[in-house]
PyMOL commands that place a pseudoatom at each C-alpha (Angstrom):
pseudoatom trace, name=CA, resn=MET, resi=1, chain=A, elem=C, hetatm=0, pos=[183.808, 30.602, 135.854]
pseudoatom trace, name=CA, resn=THR, resi=2, chain=A, elem=C, hetatm=0, pos=[186.205, 33.454, 135.157]
pseudoatom trace, name=CA, resn=CYS, resi=3, chain=A, elem=C, hetatm=0, pos=[187.482, 34.134, 131.650]
pseudoatom trace, name=CA, resn=ASP, resi=4, chain=A, elem=C, hetatm=0, pos=[191.002, 33.058, 132.656]
pseudoatom trace, name=CA, resn=VAL, resi=5, chain=A, elem=C, hetatm=0, pos=[189.822, 29.734, 134.093]
pseudoatom trace, name=CA, resn=LYS, resi=6, chain=A, elem=C, hetatm=0, pos=[187.623, 29.111, 131.061]
pseudoatom trace, name=CA, resn=ARG, resi=7, chain=A, elem=C, hetatm=0, pos=[190.509, 29.930, 128.709]
pseudoatom trace, name=CA, resn=ARG, resi=8, chain=A, elem=C, hetatm=0, pos=[192.858, 27.537, 130.534]
pseudoatom trace, name=CA, resn=ALA, resi=9, chain=A, elem=C, hetatm=0, pos=[190.224, 24.793, 130.350]
pseudoatom trace, name=CA, resn=GLU, resi=10, chain=A, elem=C, hetatm=0, pos=[189.805, 25.355, 126.603]
pseudoatom trace, name=CA, resn=LYS, resi=11, chain=A, elem=C, hetatm=0, pos=[193.573, 25.333, 126.072]
pseudoatom trace, name=CA, resn=LEU, resi=12, chain=A, elem=C, hetatm=0, pos=[193.917, 22.093, 128.048]
pseudoatom trace, name=CA, resn=ALA, resi=13, chain=A, elem=C, hetatm=0, pos=[191.123, 20.471, 126.028]
pseudoatom trace, name=CA, resn=ALA, resi=14, chain=A, elem=C, hetatm=0, pos=[192.846, 21.457, 122.764]
pseudoatom trace, name=CA, resn=TYR, resi=15, chain=A, elem=C, hetatm=0, pos=[196.187, 20.126, 124.060]
pseudoatom trace, name=CA, resn=ASN, resi=16, chain=A, elem=C, hetatm=0, pos=[194.595, 16.849, 125.190]
pseudoatom trace, name=CA, resn=LYS, resi=17, chain=A, elem=C, hetatm=0, pos=[193.042, 16.199, 121.791]
pseudoatom trace, name=CA, resn=LEU, resi=18, chain=A, elem=C, hetatm=0, pos=[196.215, 16.962, 119.836]
pseudoatom trace, name=CA, resn=ALA, resi=19, chain=A, elem=C, hetatm=0, pos=[198.596, 15.258, 122.264]
pseudoatom trace, name=CA, resn=HIS, resi=20, chain=A, elem=C, hetatm=0, pos=[196.491, 12.086, 122.395]
pseudoatom trace, name=CA, resn=SER, resi=21, chain=A, elem=C, hetatm=0, pos=[196.585, 11.817, 118.609]
pseudoatom trace, name=CA, resn=ALA, resi=22, chain=A, elem=C, hetatm=0, pos=[200.340, 12.494, 118.562]
pseudoatom trace, name=CA, resn=VAL, resi=23, chain=A, elem=C, hetatm=0, pos=[201.021, 9.806, 121.164]
pseudoatom trace, name=CA, resn=GLU, resi=24, chain=A, elem=C, hetatm=0, pos=[198.960, 7.240, 119.262]
pseudoatom trace, name=CA, resn=ALA, resi=25, chain=A, elem=C, hetatm=0, pos=[200.647, 8.171, 115.973]
pseudoatom trace, name=CA, resn=GLY, resi=26, chain=A, elem=C, hetatm=0, pos=[203.991, 7.555, 117.674]
pseudoatom trace, name=CA, resn=SER, resi=27, chain=A, elem=C, hetatm=0, pos=[202.870, 4.080, 118.820]
pseudoatom trace, name=CA, resn=GLY, resi=28, chain=A, elem=C, hetatm=0, pos=[202.452, 5.203, 122.407]
pseudoatom trace, name=CA, resn=ARG, resi=29, chain=A, elem=C, hetatm=0, pos=[199.809, 3.977, 124.804]
pseudoatom trace, name=CA, resn=ILE, resi=30, chain=A, elem=C, hetatm=0, pos=[198.297, 6.218, 127.469]
pseudoatom trace, name=CA, resn=LEU, resi=31, chain=A, elem=C, hetatm=0, pos=[198.094, 4.057, 130.575]
pseudoatom trace, name=CA, resn=ALA, resi=32, chain=A, elem=C, hetatm=0, pos=[196.795, 6.608, 133.086]
pseudoatom trace, name=CA, resn=HIS, resi=33, chain=A, elem=C, hetatm=0, pos=[195.996, 10.324, 133.240]
pseudoatom trace, name=CA, resn=GLY, resi=34, chain=A, elem=C, hetatm=0, pos=[194.400, 12.917, 135.448]
pseudoatom trace, name=CA, resn=GLY, resi=35, chain=A, elem=C, hetatm=0, pos=[193.239, 12.096, 138.906]
pseudoatom trace, name=CA, resn=ARG, resi=36, chain=A, elem=C, hetatm=0, pos=[194.041, 13.703, 142.209]
pseudoatom trace, name=CA, resn=VAL, resi=37, chain=A, elem=C, hetatm=0, pos=[197.435, 15.299, 142.805]
pseudoatom trace, name=CA, resn=VAL, resi=38, chain=A, elem=C, hetatm=0, pos=[199.410, 15.909, 145.986]
pseudoatom trace, name=CA, resn=ALA, resi=39, chain=A, elem=C, hetatm=0, pos=[202.442, 18.183, 145.731]
pseudoatom trace, name=CA, resn=HIS, resi=40, chain=A, elem=C, hetatm=0, pos=[205.594, 16.892, 147.462]
pseudoatom trace, name=CA, resn=ASP, resi=41, chain=A, elem=C, hetatm=0, pos=[209.205, 18.064, 147.581]
pseudoatom trace, name=CA, resn=ALA, resi=42, chain=A, elem=C, hetatm=0, pos=[209.369, 20.989, 145.120]
pseudoatom trace, name=CA, resn=GLY, resi=43, chain=A, elem=C, hetatm=0, pos=[205.659, 21.686, 145.562]
pseudoatom trace, name=CA, resn=ILE, resi=44, chain=A, elem=C, hetatm=0, pos=[204.752, 21.102, 141.934]
pseudoatom trace, name=CA, resn=ALA, resi=45, chain=A, elem=C, hetatm=0, pos=[201.171, 19.915, 141.469]
pseudoatom trace, name=CA, resn=GLU, resi=46, chain=A, elem=C, hetatm=0, pos=[200.853, 18.973, 137.811]
pseudoatom trace, name=CA, resn=ARG, resi=47, chain=A, elem=C, hetatm=0, pos=[198.409, 16.654, 136.131]
pseudoatom trace, name=CA, resn=PRO, resi=48, chain=A, elem=C, hetatm=0, pos=[200.077, 13.225, 135.863]
pseudoatom trace, name=CA, resn=VAL, resi=49, chain=A, elem=C, hetatm=0, pos=[200.086, 11.259, 132.621]
pseudoatom trace, name=CA, resn=LEU, resi=50, chain=A, elem=C, hetatm=0, pos=[201.671, 7.813, 132.209]
pseudoatom trace, name=CA, resn=ILE, resi=51, chain=A, elem=C, hetatm=0, pos=[202.519, 6.869, 128.617]
pseudoatom trace, name=CA, resn=GLU, resi=52, chain=A, elem=C, hetatm=0, pos=[204.206, 3.665, 127.456]
pseudoatom trace, name=CA, resn=PHE, resi=53, chain=A, elem=C, hetatm=0, pos=[206.301, 3.276, 124.306]
pseudoatom trace, name=CA, resn=ASP, resi=54, chain=A, elem=C, hetatm=0, pos=[208.052, 0.138, 123.068]
pseudoatom trace, name=CA, resn=SER, resi=55, chain=A, elem=C, hetatm=0, pos=[211.438, 1.861, 122.959]
pseudoatom trace, name=CA, resn=PHE, resi=56, chain=A, elem=C, hetatm=0, pos=[213.331, 4.924, 124.077]
pseudoatom trace, name=CA, resn=GLU, resi=57, chain=A, elem=C, hetatm=0, pos=[213.723, 5.928, 120.431]
pseudoatom trace, name=CA, resn=GLN, resi=58, chain=A, elem=C, hetatm=0, pos=[209.946, 5.905, 119.907]
pseudoatom trace, name=CA, resn=THR, resi=59, chain=A, elem=C, hetatm=0, pos=[209.529, 8.086, 122.979]
pseudoatom trace, name=CA, resn=VAL, resi=60, chain=A, elem=C, hetatm=0, pos=[212.016, 10.679, 121.758]
pseudoatom trace, name=CA, resn=ALA, resi=61, chain=A, elem=C, hetatm=0, pos=[210.579, 10.634, 118.238]
pseudoatom trace, name=CA, resn=ALA, resi=62, chain=A, elem=C, hetatm=0, pos=[207.006, 11.100, 119.491]
pseudoatom trace, name=CA, resn=HIS, resi=63, chain=A, elem=C, hetatm=0, pos=[208.024, 14.032, 121.697]
pseudoatom trace, name=CA, resn=GLY, resi=64, chain=A, elem=C, hetatm=0, pos=[209.877, 15.673, 118.814]
pseudoatom trace, name=CA, resn=SER, resi=65, chain=A, elem=C, hetatm=0, pos=[207.153, 15.026, 116.248]
pseudoatom trace, name=CA, resn=ALA, resi=66, chain=A, elem=C, hetatm=0, pos=[205.433, 17.917, 114.507]
pseudoatom trace, name=CA, resn=ALA, resi=67, chain=A, elem=C, hetatm=0, pos=[202.101, 16.652, 115.842]
pseudoatom trace, name=CA, resn=TYR, resi=68, chain=A, elem=C, hetatm=0, pos=[203.208, 16.808, 119.487]
pseudoatom trace, name=CA, resn=GLN, resi=69, chain=A, elem=C, hetatm=0, pos=[204.964, 20.149, 119.026]
pseudoatom trace, name=CA, resn=GLU, resi=70, chain=A, elem=C, hetatm=0, pos=[201.661, 21.491, 117.656]
pseudoatom trace, name=CA, resn=ALA, resi=71, chain=A, elem=C, hetatm=0, pos=[199.919, 20.241, 120.800]
pseudoatom trace, name=CA, resn=LEU, resi=72, chain=A, elem=C, hetatm=0, pos=[202.387, 22.125, 122.988]
pseudoatom trace, name=CA, resn=ILE, resi=73, chain=A, elem=C, hetatm=0, pos=[201.432, 25.427, 121.373]
pseudoatom trace, name=CA, resn=ALA, resi=74, chain=A, elem=C, hetatm=0, pos=[197.709, 24.673, 121.180]
pseudoatom trace, name=CA, resn=PRO, resi=75, chain=A, elem=C, hetatm=0, pos=[195.709, 27.907, 121.181]
for i in range(1, 75): cmd.bond("trace and resi %d" % i, "trace and resi %d" % (i + 1))
show_as sticks, trace
zoom trace
């Protein structure tokens, strides 16, 4: 494993831990994540995550929370 690949894996693991906690703190429920990806249209192959919140307001608040913003900049 190259250093770059290892670093990306570590960064993703840190993000996953922090983001999962932030979603739960915002009353969100992770319904599905990961799995195989096929790129269509714009050719973007990103890791899918399906999260459910009880309201639009909860969704926006969770995304804007300090906890989720910390996950976005995870080292």
